[in-house]
Residue frames as a rotation matrix with the C-alpha (Angstrom) as fourth column:
UNK 1
0.480 -0.436 0.761 20.56
0.827 -0.066 -0.559 117.11
0.294 0.897 0.329 1.94
UNK 2
-0.489 -0.787 -0.376 23.25
0.863 -0.499 -0.077 119.76
-0.127 -0.362 0.923 2.22
UNK 3
-0.706 0.207 0.677 21.04
0.203 -0.857 0.474 122.42
0.679 0.472 0.562 0.69
UNK 4
0.380 0.909 0.172 18.56
-0.033 -0.173 0.984 121.94
0.924 -0.380 -0.036 3.52
UNK 5
0.224 -0.373 -0.900 21.07
0.887 0.460 0.030 121.62
0.403 -0.805 0.434 6.33
UNK 6
0.999 0.053 -0.002 22.56
0.046 -0.852 0.522 124.08
0.026 -0.521 -0.853 8.77
UNK 7
-0.010 -0.996 0.087 25.97
0.300 -0.086 -0.950 125.61
0.954 0.017 0.300 9.14
UNK 8
0.878 0.301 -0.372 26.70
0.407 -0.061 0.911 125.70
0.252 -0.952 -0.176 12.87
UNK 9
0.256 -0.811 0.526 29.27
0.195 -0.490 -0.850 128.38
0.947 0.320 0.033 13.70
UNK 10
-0.104 -0.370 -0.923 31.42
0.986 0.083 -0.145 129.19
0.130 -0.925 0.356 16.72
UNK 11
0.134 0.232 -0.963 31.54
0.655 -0.750 -0.090 132.55
-0.744 -0.619 -0.253 18.43
UNK 12
-0.723 -0.408 -0.558 30.98
-0.013 -0.798 0.602 135.53
-0.691 0.442 0.572 16.20
UNK 13
0.537 0.788 0.303 29.35
0.461 0.026 -0.887 135.58
-0.707 0.616 -0.349 12.81
UNK 14
0.493 -0.390 0.778 30.32
0.760 -0.243 -0.603 137.77
0.424 0.888 0.176 9.92
UNK 15
0.140 -0.529 -0.837 33.13
0.653 -0.586 0.480 140.20
-0.745 -0.614 0.263 10.68
UNK 16
0.907 0.100 -0.409 34.53
-0.170 -0.801 -0.574 143.13
-0.386 0.590 -0.709 8.77
UNK 17
0.601 -0.724 0.340 37.26
0.781 0.440 -0.444 142.51
0.172 0.532 0.829 6.23
UNK 18
0.049 -0.710 0.702 40.42
0.319 -0.655 -0.685 144.47
0.946 0.258 0.194 6.87
UNK 19
0.937 0.303 0.173 39.85
-0.070 -0.323 0.944 144.70
0.342 -0.897 -0.281 10.63
UNK 20
0.119 -0.989 0.083 43.09
-0.147 -0.101 -0.984 145.60
0.982 0.104 -0.157 12.37
UNK 21
-0.346 -0.273 -0.898 42.45
0.728 0.526 -0.440 144.53
0.592 -0.805 0.016 15.93
UNK 22
0.057 0.432 -0.900 41.82
0.943 -0.320 -0.094 146.61
-0.329 -0.843 -0.425 19.05
UNK 23
-0.476 -0.151 0.866 40.78
0.569 -0.804 0.173 150.14
0.670 0.575 0.469 18.22
UNK 24
-0.300 0.389 -0.871 40.01
0.916 -0.138 -0.377 152.05
-0.267 -0.911 -0.315 21.42
UNK 25
-0.808 -0.014 -0.589 39.67
-0.034 -0.997 0.070 155.32
-0.588 0.077 0.805 19.50
UNK 26
-0.834 0.543 0.100 36.88
0.215 0.154 0.964 153.96
0.508 0.826 -0.245 17.31
UNK 27
-0.407 0.773 0.487 33.32
-0.864 -0.498 0.068 155.12
0.295 -0.393 0.871 18.10
UNK 28
-0.998 0.037 0.046 31.61
0.013 0.897 -0.441 152.58
-0.058 -0.440 -0.896 20.32
UNK 29
-0.350 0.930 -0.112 28.08
-0.485 -0.078 0.871 151.39
0.801 0.359 0.478 19.66
UNK 30
-0.970 0.050 0.236 26.02
-0.205 0.347 -0.915 150.65
-0.128 -0.937 -0.326 22.78
UNK 31
-0.171 0.962 -0.214 22.78
-0.898 -0.063 0.436 148.78
0.406 0.267 0.874 22.56
UNK 32
-0.003 0.282 0.959 20.86
-0.642 0.735 -0.218 145.78
-0.767 -0.616 0.178 23.79
UNK 33
-0.968 -0.248 -0.043 20.82
-0.202 0.661 0.723 142.53
-0.151 0.708 -0.690 21.90
UNK 34
-0.202 0.944 -0.262 17.65
-0.976 -0.171 0.135 141.49
0.082 0.283 0.956 20.15
UNK 35
-0.391 0.192 0.900 15.73
-0.267 0.912 -0.310 138.33
-0.881 -0.361 -0.305 20.85
UNK 36
-0.858 0.089 0.506 14.17
0.469 0.541 0.698 136.16
-0.212 0.836 -0.506 18.16
UNK 37
0.126 0.988 0.084 10.92
0.976 -0.108 -0.191 138.12
-0.179 0.106 -0.978 18.61
UNK 38
0.053 -0.200 0.978 12.69
0.590 -0.784 -0.192 141.42
0.806 0.587 0.076 17.92
UNK 39
0.947 0.312 0.079 12.53
0.114 -0.553 0.826 142.60
0.301 -0.773 -0.559 21.53
UNK 40
0.157 -0.925 0.346 15.57
-0.497 -0.376 -0.782 144.12
0.853 -0.049 -0.519 23.19
UNK 41
0.689 -0.036 -0.724 17.26
0.536 0.697 0.476 141.92
0.488 -0.716 0.499 25.76
UNK 42
0.913 -0.341 0.225 19.17
-0.408 -0.769 0.491 143.68
0.005 -0.540 -0.842 28.55
UNK 43
0.358 -0.885 -0.296 22.95
0.287 0.406 -0.867 143.46
0.888 0.226 0.400 28.66
UNK 44
0.893 -0.146 -0.425 24.73
0.415 -0.095 0.905 143.31
-0.173 -0.985 -0.024 32.00
UNK 45
0.575 -0.688 0.443 27.40
0.081 -0.491 -0.867 145.97
0.814 0.535 -0.227 31.53
UNK 46
0.594 -0.339 0.729 28.64
-0.797 -0.370 0.477 145.54
0.108 -0.865 -0.490 35.09
UNK 47
0.428 -0.433 0.794 30.18
-0.180 0.820 0.544 142.11
-0.886 -0.375 0.273 34.46
UNK 48
-0.364 -0.627 -0.688 32.77
-0.833 -0.111 0.542 141.16
-0.417 0.771 -0.482 31.82
UNK 49
0.678 0.581 0.451 31.87
-0.254 0.761 -0.597 138.64
-0.690 0.290 0.663 29.15
UNK 50
-0.213 -0.881 0.422 34.33
0.195 0.385 0.902 136.56
-0.958 0.274 0.090 27.05
UNK 51
0.229 0.331 0.915 32.40
0.953 0.116 -0.280 137.16
-0.199 0.937 -0.289 23.82
UNK 52
0.988 0.137 0.076 33.00
0.148 -0.975 -0.164 140.88
0.052 0.173 -0.983 24.33
UNK 53
0.246 -0.968 -0.044 36.72
-0.122 -0.076 0.990 140.27
-0.961 -0.238 -0.137 24.99
UNK 54
-0.205 -0.259 0.944 36.75
0.783 0.535 0.317 138.72
-0.587 0.804 0.094 21.53
UNK 55
0.695 0.536 0.479 34.96
0.714 -0.597 -0.366 141.77
0.090 0.596 -0.798 20.15
UNK 56
0.845 -0.418 -0.334 37.53
-0.224 -0.843 0.489 144.10
-0.486 -0.338 -0.806 21.71
UNK 57
-0.084 -0.925 0.370 40.46
0.140 0.356 0.924 142.08
-0.986 0.130 0.100 20.32
UNK 58
-0.135 0.112 0.984 38.88
0.966 0.237 0.106 142.44
-0.221 0.965 -0.140 16.87
UNK 59
-0.965 -0.230 -0.129 38.47
0.210 -0.966 0.149 146.19
-0.159 0.117 0.980 17.31
UNK 60
-0.386 0.902 0.195 34.69
0.730 0.170 0.662 145.88
0.564 0.398 -0.724 17.42
UNK 61
-0.615 0.268 0.741 32.07
-0.333 -0.941 0.063 148.17
0.714 -0.208 0.668 18.93
UNK 62
0.432 0.896 -0.106 30.05
-0.337 0.270 0.902 145.83
0.836 -0.354 0.419 21.12
UNK 63
-0.035 -0.455 -0.890 32.20
0.815 0.503 -0.289 145.81
0.579 -0.735 0.353 24.24
UNK 64
0.845 0.412 0.341 32.32
0.083 -0.732 0.677 147.91
0.528 -0.543 -0.653 27.41
UNK 65
0.163 -0.827 0.538 34.98
-0.787 -0.438 -0.434 149.26
0.594 -0.353 -0.723 29.78
UNK 66
0.390 0.035 0.920 34.32
-0.777 0.549 0.308 146.30
-0.495 -0.835 0.241 32.08
UNK 67
0.928 -0.068 0.365 35.37
0.236 0.868 -0.438 144.03
-0.287 0.493 0.821 29.17
UNK 68
0.741 -0.659 0.129 38.31
-0.178 -0.377 -0.909 146.09
0.647 0.651 -0.397 27.95
UNK 69
0.330 -0.654 0.681 40.27
-0.944 -0.248 0.219 145.89
0.026 -0.715 -0.699 31.19
UNK 70
0.338 -0.237 0.911 40.41
-0.285 0.897 0.339 142.06
-0.897 -0.374 0.235 31.41
UNK 71
0.945 -0.011 0.327 40.84
0.308 0.368 -0.877 141.81
-0.110 0.930 0.351 27.63
UNK 72
0.608 -0.773 0.179 43.97
-0.567 -0.582 -0.583 143.96
0.555 0.253 -0.792 27.93
UNK 73
0.190 -0.541 0.819 45.27
-0.881 0.274 0.385 141.86
-0.432 -0.795 -0.425 30.85
UNK 74
0.628 0.080 0.774 44.74
0.106 0.977 -0.187 138.62
-0.771 0.199 0.605 28.92
UNK 75
0.943 -0.297 0.151 46.47
0.117 -0.131 -0.985 140.09
0.312 0.946 -0.088 25.87
UNK 76
0.386 -0.838 0.386 49.43
-0.881 -0.459 -0.114 141.08
0.273 -0.296 -0.915 28.05
UNK 77
0.149 -0.279 0.949 49.62
-0.611 0.728 0.310 137.50
-0.777 -0.626 -0.063 29.35
UNK 78
-0.047 -0.072 0.996 49.14
0.581 0.809 0.086 135.89
-0.812 0.583 0.004 25.94
UNK 79
-0.421 -0.244 -0.874 50.30
-0.352 -0.844 0.405 137.98
-0.836 0.478 0.269 23.00
UNK 80
-0.983 0.072 0.166 48.55
0.180 0.490 0.853 135.62
-0.020 0.869 -0.495 20.56
UNK 81
-0.389 0.914 -0.111 45.05
0.474 0.096 -0.875 136.70
-0.789 -0.394 -0.471 21.65
UNK 82
0.141 0.433 -0.890 44.51
-0.522 -0.732 -0.438 139.29
-0.841 0.527 0.123 18.91
UNK 83
-0.631 -0.451 -0.632 46.20
-0.773 0.293 0.562 137.12
-0.068 0.843 -0.534 16.29
UNK 84
-0.934 0.302 0.189 44.02
0.273 0.947 -0.168 134.20
-0.230 -0.106 -0.967 17.34
UNK 85
-0.091 0.949 -0.301 40.81
0.195 -0.279 -0.940 136.26
-0.977 -0.144 -0.160 17.21
UNK 86
-0.014 0.027 -1.000 41.63
-0.843 -0.538 -0.003 137.48
-0.538 0.843 0.030 13.72
UNK 87
-0.860 -0.386 -0.334 42.56
-0.506 0.726 0.465 133.99
0.063 0.568 -0.820 12.54
UNK 88
-0.717 0.658 0.231 39.36
0.423 0.674 -0.605 132.54
-0.554 -0.336 -0.762 13.99
UNK 89
0.127 0.778 -0.616 37.25
-0.218 -0.583 -0.782 135.20
-0.968 0.233 0.096 12.26
UNK 90
-0.267 -0.273 -0.924 38.92
-0.947 -0.103 0.304 134.49
-0.178 0.956 -0.231 8.91
UNK 91
-0.991 -0.054 0.119 38.33
-0.046 0.997 0.068 130.76
-0.122 0.062 -0.991 9.47
UNK 92
-0.277 0.960 0.037 34.61
0.318 0.128 -0.939 131.45
-0.907 -0.248 -0.341 9.93
UNK 93
0.133 0.263 -0.956 34.59
-0.746 -0.608 -0.271 133.41
-0.653 0.749 0.115 6.68
UNK 94
-0.645 -0.463 -0.608 36.21
-0.758 0.484 0.436 130.51
0.092 0.742 -0.664 4.83
UNK 95
-0.903 0.343 0.259 33.93
0.223 0.889 -0.400 127.94
-0.368 -0.303 -0.879 6.44
UNK 96
0.016 0.947 -0.321 30.79
-0.028 -0.320 -0.947 129.93
-0.999 0.024 0.021 5.60
UNK 97
-0.021 -0.075 -0.997 31.98
-0.936 -0.350 0.046 130.37
-0.353 0.934 -0.063 2.01
UNK 98
-0.910 -0.382 -0.163 32.74
-0.414 0.865 0.283 126.66
0.033 0.324 -0.945 1.71
UNK 99
-0.671 0.707 0.222 29.31
0.429 0.615 -0.662 125.65
-0.604 -0.349 -0.716 3.01
UNK 100
0.120 0.720 -0.684 27.46
-0.342 -0.617 -0.709 128.28
-0.932 0.319 0.172 0.99
UNK 101
-0.346 -0.327 -0.879 29.15
-0.934 0.029 0.357 126.99
-0.092 0.944 -0.316 -2.16
UNK 102
-0.999 -0.008 -0.051 27.94
-0.010 0.999 0.031 123.50
0.051 0.031 -0.998 -1.17
UNK 103
-0.430 0.901 0.049 24.36
0.207 0.045 0.977 124.72
0.879 0.431 -0.206 -0.99
UNK 104
-0.350 0.292 -0.890 23.92
0.936 0.079 -0.343 125.55
-0.030 -0.953 -0.301 2.71
UNK 105
-0.280 0.347 0.895 21.55
0.333 -0.839 0.430 128.49
0.900 0.419 0.120 3.12
UNK 106
0.783 0.545 0.300 20.84
-0.119 -0.342 0.932 128.59
0.611 -0.765 -0.203 6.87
UNK 107
-0.293 -0.937 -0.191 23.43
0.250 0.118 -0.961 129.38
0.923 -0.329 0.199 9.54
UNK 108
0.859 0.495 -0.129 23.06
0.202 -0.097 0.975 129.16
0.470 -0.864 -0.183 13.32
UNK 109
-0.079 -0.921 0.382 25.64
-0.149 -0.368 -0.918 131.04
0.986 -0.129 -0.109 15.38
UNK 110
0.828 0.244 -0.505 26.59
0.444 0.263 0.856 130.04
0.342 -0.933 0.110 18.92
UNK 111
0.395 -0.669 0.630 28.96
-0.536 -0.724 -0.434 131.76
0.747 -0.166 -0.644 21.33
UNK 112
-0.489 -0.752 0.441 31.57
-0.769 0.134 -0.625 129.97
0.411 -0.645 -0.644 23.41
UNK 113
0.572 0.790 -0.222 29.50
-0.611 0.590 0.528 126.83
0.548 -0.166 0.820 23.72
UNK 114
0.301 -0.522 -0.798 32.46
0.338 0.841 -0.423 124.74
0.892 -0.142 0.429 24.82
UNK 115
-0.764 -0.593 0.254 33.15
0.011 -0.405 -0.914 127.12
0.645 -0.695 0.316 27.71
UNK 116
0.048 0.884 0.464 29.65
-0.677 -0.313 0.666 126.76
0.735 -0.346 0.583 29.11
UNK 117
0.932 0.243 0.271 30.51
-0.363 0.648 0.670 123.58
-0.013 -0.722 0.692 30.95
UNK 118
-0.171 -0.964 -0.206 33.55
-0.872 0.245 -0.423 121.65
0.458 0.107 -0.883 32.03
UNK 119
-0.437 -0.062 0.897 34.15
-0.683 0.672 -0.287 118.19
-0.585 -0.738 -0.335 33.41
UNK 120
-0.635 0.128 0.762 32.18
0.247 0.968 0.044 115.10
-0.732 0.216 -0.646 32.43
UNK 121
0.332 0.907 0.258 29.46
0.603 0.006 -0.797 116.94
-0.725 0.420 -0.546 30.48
UNK 122
-0.200 -0.462 -0.864 31.77
-0.263 -0.824 0.502 119.08
-0.944 0.328 0.043 28.39
UNK 123
-0.975 -0.143 -0.171 31.15
-0.202 0.247 0.948 116.95
-0.093 0.959 -0.269 25.31
UNK 124
-0.566 0.817 0.112 27.55
0.762 0.570 -0.308 116.13
-0.315 -0.089 -0.945 26.22
UNK 125
0.062 0.632 -0.772 26.16
0.190 -0.767 -0.613 119.65
-0.980 -0.109 -0.168 25.83
UNK 126
-0.385 -0.194 -0.902 27.50
-0.779 -0.456 0.431 120.30
-0.495 0.869 0.024 22.30
UNK 127
-0.997 0.008 0.082 26.53
0.045 0.891 0.452 116.72
-0.070 0.454 -0.888 21.45
UNK 128
-0.285 0.958 -0.035 22.93
0.667 0.172 -0.725 117.47
-0.688 -0.230 -0.688 22.31
UNK 129
0.063 0.243 -0.968 22.99
-0.461 -0.853 -0.244 120.47
-0.885 0.461 0.058 19.99
UNK 130
-0.738 -0.409 -0.537 24.31
-0.660 0.273 0.700 118.28
-0.140 0.871 -0.471 17.19
UNK 131
-0.831 0.477 0.288 21.67
0.430 0.878 -0.212 115.62
-0.354 -0.052 -0.934 17.93
UNK 132
0.042 0.922 -0.385 18.98
0.329 -0.377 -0.866 118.25
-0.943 -0.090 -0.319 17.31
UNK 133
-0.307 -0.228 -0.924 20.39
-0.691 -0.614 0.381 119.21
-0.655 0.755 0.031 13.89
UNK 134
0.788 0.614 -0.052 19.03
-0.439 0.500 -0.746 117.71
-0.432 0.611 0.664 10.68
UNK 135
0.255 -0.680 0.688 21.13
0.608 0.666 0.433 115.20
-0.752 0.308 0.582 8.69
UNK 136
0.294 -0.248 0.923 23.30
0.881 -0.304 -0.362 117.09
0.371 0.920 0.130 6.25
UNK 137
0.991 -0.002 0.133 24.02
-0.060 -0.900 0.432 119.85
0.119 -0.436 -0.892 8.76
UNK 138
0.289 -0.957 0.010 27.62
0.509 0.145 -0.848 120.98
0.811 0.251 0.529 9.16
UNK 139
0.891 -0.092 -0.444 28.99
0.381 -0.377 0.844 121.82
-0.245 -0.922 -0.301 12.63
UNK 140
0.347 -0.794 0.500 31.83
0.250 -0.435 -0.865 124.36
0.904 0.425 0.048 12.41
UNK 141
0.952 0.015 -0.305 33.98
0.305 -0.012 0.952 124.38
0.010 -1.000 -0.016 15.53
UNK 142
0.139 -0.954 0.266 37.13
0.018 -0.267 -0.964 126.07
0.990 0.139 -0.020 16.78
UNK 143
0.932 0.136 -0.336 38.89
0.301 0.227 0.926 125.79
0.202 -0.964 0.170 20.13
UNK 144
0.412 -0.822 0.393 41.78
-0.818 -0.524 -0.238 127.48
0.402 -0.223 -0.888 21.91
UNK 145
0.843 -0.171 -0.510 44.36
0.226 0.973 0.047 124.83
0.488 -0.155 0.859 22.73
UNK 146
0.739 -0.654 0.159 47.27
-0.473 -0.337 0.814 124.62
-0.479 -0.677 -0.559 25.17
UNK 147
0.732 -0.438 0.521 49.08
0.533 0.845 -0.037 122.25
-0.424 0.305 0.853 22.80
UNK 148
0.483 -0.497 0.721 50.79
0.727 -0.231 -0.646 124.93
0.488 0.836 0.250 20.73
UNK 149
-0.279 -0.540 0.794 51.62
-0.080 -0.811 -0.580 127.56
0.957 -0.225 0.183 23.38
UNK 150
0.110 0.497 -0.861 51.01
0.696 0.580 0.423 126.02
0.710 -0.645 -0.282 26.83
UNK 151
-0.576 -0.388 -0.719 52.56
0.811 -0.376 -0.448 128.65
-0.097 -0.842 0.531 29.11
UNK 152
-0.982 0.189 0.029 50.89
-0.181 -0.967 0.182 131.69
0.062 0.174 0.983 27.56
UNK 153
-0.266 0.938 -0.224 47.52
-0.193 0.176 0.965 129.99
0.944 0.300 0.135 27.13
UNK 154
-0.088 0.170 -0.981 47.72
0.840 0.543 0.019 128.77
0.536 -0.823 -0.191 30.73
UNK 155
-0.859 -0.257 -0.443 48.38
0.463 -0.759 -0.457 132.30
-0.219 -0.598 0.771 32.00
UNK 156
-0.803 0.592 0.069 45.47
-0.438 -0.664 0.606 133.68
0.404 0.457 0.792 29.98
UNK 157
-0.078 0.800 -0.595 43.09
0.188 0.598 0.779 130.97
0.979 -0.051 -0.197 31.19
UNK 158
-0.332 -0.113 -0.936 44.09
0.925 0.155 -0.347 131.56
0.185 -0.981 0.053 34.81
UNK 159
-0.987 -0.041 -0.153 43.57
0.068 -0.983 -0.173 135.33
-0.144 -0.181 0.973 34.48
UNK 160
-0.549 0.833 -0.066 40.17
-0.420 -0.207 0.884 134.85
0.723 0.513 0.464 32.89
UNK 161
-0.025 0.525 -0.851 39.08
0.546 0.720 0.428 132.39
0.838 -0.454 -0.304 35.56
UNK 162
-0.606 -0.260 -0.752 40.21
0.790 -0.306 -0.531 134.65
-0.092 -0.916 0.390 38.41
UNK 163
-0.968 0.230 -0.102 38.22
-0.242 -0.962 0.126 137.45
-0.069 0.147 0.987 36.80
UNK 164
-0.361 0.889 0.282 35.04
-0.261 0.194 -0.946 135.40
-0.895 -0.415 0.162 36.88
UNK 165
0.553 0.505 -0.663 34.93
-0.780 0.034 -0.624 134.44
-0.293 0.862 0.413 33.18
UNK 166
-0.109 -0.674 0.731 36.45
-0.309 0.722 0.619 130.95
-0.945 -0.159 -0.287 33.04
UNK 167
0.638 0.259 -0.725 37.32
-0.768 0.269 -0.581 129.40
0.044 0.928 0.371 29.73
UNK 168
0.468 -0.313 0.826 38.74
-0.257 0.847 0.466 125.97
-0.845 -0.431 0.316 29.09
UNK 169
0.030 -0.539 -0.842 41.47
-0.999 -0.006 -0.032 125.48
0.012 0.842 -0.539 26.48
UNK 170
0.684 0.287 0.671 41.47
-0.346 0.937 -0.048 121.89
-0.642 -0.199 0.740 25.25
UNK 171
-0.432 -0.873 0.226 43.99
-0.293 0.373 0.881 119.55
-0.853 0.314 -0.416 23.75
UNK 172
-0.554 0.174 -0.814 43.65
-0.819 0.065 0.571 118.23
0.153 0.983 0.107 20.22
UNK 173
-0.912 0.196 -0.359 42.49
0.211 0.977 -0.002 114.90
0.350 -0.077 -0.933 21.65
UNK 174
-0.581 0.722 -0.374 39.73
0.463 -0.085 -0.882 116.51
-0.669 -0.686 -0.285 23.72
UNK 175
-0.360 0.425 -0.830 38.67
-0.629 -0.768 -0.120 118.81
-0.689 0.479 0.544 20.87
UNK 176
-0.830 -0.019 -0.557 38.49
-0.488 0.510 0.709 115.91
0.271 0.860 -0.433 18.42
UNK 177
-0.854 0.519 -0.036 35.86
0.467 0.733 -0.495 114.24
-0.231 -0.440 -0.868 20.60
UNK 178
-0.338 0.755 -0.562 33.39
-0.307 -0.653 -0.693 117.00
-0.890 -0.062 0.452 19.65
UNK 179
-0.226 0.179 -0.958 33.37
-0.973 -0.090 0.213 115.48
-0.048 0.980 0.195 16.16
UNK 180
-0.868 -0.074 0.491 32.58
-0.150 0.982 -0.118 111.91
-0.473 -0.176 -0.863 17.22
UNK 181
-0.189 0.828 0.528 30.03
0.586 0.526 -0.616 110.35
-0.788 0.193 -0.584 14.87
UNK 182
0.682 0.374 -0.629 30.43
-0.194 -0.737 -0.648 113.12
-0.705 0.564 -0.430 12.26
UNK 183
0.514 -0.488 0.706 32.09
0.850 0.405 -0.338 113.06
-0.121 0.773 0.623 8.85
UNK 184
0.140 -0.554 -0.821 35.01
0.255 -0.781 0.570 115.51
-0.957 -0.289 0.032 8.78
UNK 185
0.993 0.039 0.110 35.54
0.116 -0.336 -0.935 117.71
0.001 0.941 -0.338 5.75
UNK 186
0.208 -0.973 0.102 39.10
0.965 0.186 -0.186 117.96
0.162 0.137 0.977 4.49
UNK 187
-0.046 -0.857 -0.512 41.67
-0.391 0.488 -0.781 118.80
0.919 0.165 -0.358 5.66
UNK 188
0.085 0.130 -0.988 40.29
0.688 0.709 0.153 117.56
0.720 -0.693 -0.029 8.99
UNK 189
0.963 0.185 -0.196 41.08
0.267 -0.547 0.793 119.06
0.039 -0.816 -0.576 12.39
UNK 190
0.033 -0.982 0.186 44.17
0.921 -0.042 -0.386 121.24
0.387 0.184 0.903 12.19
UNK 191
-0.532 -0.262 -0.805 45.50
0.595 -0.793 -0.135 124.61
-0.603 -0.551 0.577 13.40
UNK 192
0.318 0.916 -0.246 43.01
0.453 -0.375 -0.809 127.28
-0.833 0.146 -0.534 12.39
UNK 193
0.142 -0.296 -0.944 45.23
-0.615 -0.774 0.151 129.11
-0.776 0.559 -0.292 9.90
UNK 194
-0.827 -0.562 -0.020 45.71
-0.387 0.543 0.745 125.91
-0.408 0.623 -0.667 7.90
UNK 195
-0.247 0.803 0.542 42.05
0.484 0.587 -0.649 125.11
-0.839 0.102 -0.534 7.25
UNK 196
0.266 0.325 0.908 41.63
0.962 -0.034 -0.270 125.75
-0.057 0.945 -0.322 3.50
UNK 197
-0.049 -0.333 -0.941 43.73
0.525 -0.811 0.260 128.90
-0.850 -0.481 0.215 3.78
UNK 198
0.931 0.198 0.305 43.46
0.362 -0.595 -0.717 131.96
0.040 0.779 -0.626 1.58
UNK 199
0.161 -0.925 0.344 46.65
0.541 -0.209 -0.814 133.85
0.825 0.317 0.467 0.66
UNK 200
0.225 -0.025 0.974 46.03
-0.579 -0.807 0.113 136.18
0.783 -0.590 -0.196 3.62
UNK 201
0.922 0.166 0.349 46.05
-0.382 0.521 0.763 133.20
-0.055 -0.837 0.545 5.97
UNK 202
0.655 -0.755 -0.016 49.27
0.694 0.610 -0.383 131.82
0.299 0.239 0.924 4.50
UNK 203
-0.024 -0.658 0.752 50.90
0.115 -0.749 -0.652 135.21
0.993 0.071 0.094 5.00
UNK 204
0.487 0.300 0.820 49.55
-0.704 -0.421 0.572 135.41
0.517 -0.856 0.006 8.56
UNK 205
0.928 -0.159 -0.336 51.22
0.282 0.891 0.357 132.12
0.243 -0.426 0.872 9.47
UNK 206
0.021 -0.986 0.163 54.55
0.589 -0.119 -0.799 133.97
0.808 0.113 0.579 9.37
UNK 207
0.168 0.103 0.980 53.36
-0.501 -0.848 0.175 136.22
0.849 -0.520 -0.091 12.24
UNK 208
-0.743 -0.491 0.455 53.69
-0.640 0.322 -0.697 133.33
0.196 -0.809 -0.554 14.70
UNK 209
-0.917 0.335 -0.218 51.74
0.375 0.909 -0.182 130.70
0.137 -0.248 -0.959 16.56
UNK 210
-0.339 0.898 0.282 47.95
-0.824 -0.428 0.372 130.77
0.454 -0.106 0.885 16.68
UNK 211
-0.977 -0.161 0.138 46.94
-0.210 0.817 -0.536 128.31
-0.026 -0.553 -0.833 19.43
UNK 212
-0.059 0.998 0.029 43.54
-0.757 -0.026 -0.653 127.44
-0.651 -0.060 0.756 17.98
UNK 213
-0.902 -0.081 0.424 42.35
0.170 0.836 0.522 124.19
-0.397 0.543 -0.740 16.39
UNK 214
-0.230 0.846 -0.481 39.46
-0.787 -0.452 -0.419 124.14
-0.572 0.282 0.770 13.92
UNK 215
-0.944 -0.019 0.329 37.35
0.161 0.846 0.509 121.72
-0.288 0.533 -0.795 11.94
UNK 216
-0.269 0.893 -0.360 34.20
-0.942 -0.323 -0.097 121.40
-0.203 0.313 0.928 9.88
UNK 217
-0.935 -0.005 0.353 32.11
-0.002 1.000 0.010 118.24
-0.353 0.009 -0.935 9.73
UNK 218
-0.468 0.818 -0.336 28.89
-0.704 -0.116 0.700 116.87
0.534 0.564 0.630 8.28
UNK 219
-0.410 0.440 0.799 26.13
-0.607 0.521 -0.600 115.12
-0.680 -0.731 0.054 10.19
UNK 220
-0.966 -0.010 -0.259 25.24
-0.205 0.643 0.738 111.93
0.159 0.766 -0.623 8.34
């Protein structure tokens, strides 16, 4: 039943409303991440991490100088990076609200799962996560795509890969395969700003392209 299922979210979690993007003058919070047992897990601050690029683009506090430099380079190559991060965060808010209103009370957050592998197993790894979920669970997925802005997204992907943090933009066709065997919620798989948009999202569409697809589905 939906009330006993899981919401399965892409990178992030709850953000802060009104966030205005990169804020290098904001105070930075430095700490280790906590494991499920409450213990502190060490963070490698000597190597950049794409989840912390995302944090920097959102003006967050959980990134380091080693992350800021490549995040700035990627933003210079693809001016949609900040707009995309904001749009993706708002999508997660809307998806969580939608599922909470449907009775979902447990949410599992994953980070950049689709970038963990490439090649033949790219759909196998997320599929195994979905297989482990209870019926009535709702995977919530978003994906950077080259379909809507191929040159800029290609430059950003190449920069990230050369810097040792590869990520893999995917076409709508490839992204849709992540939902095989699942029941899509309306309006289906579409550009992220169009998924059940709030007025803020409608207004943001006038800012330009956001090369991200998104969808929410239900495991039967």
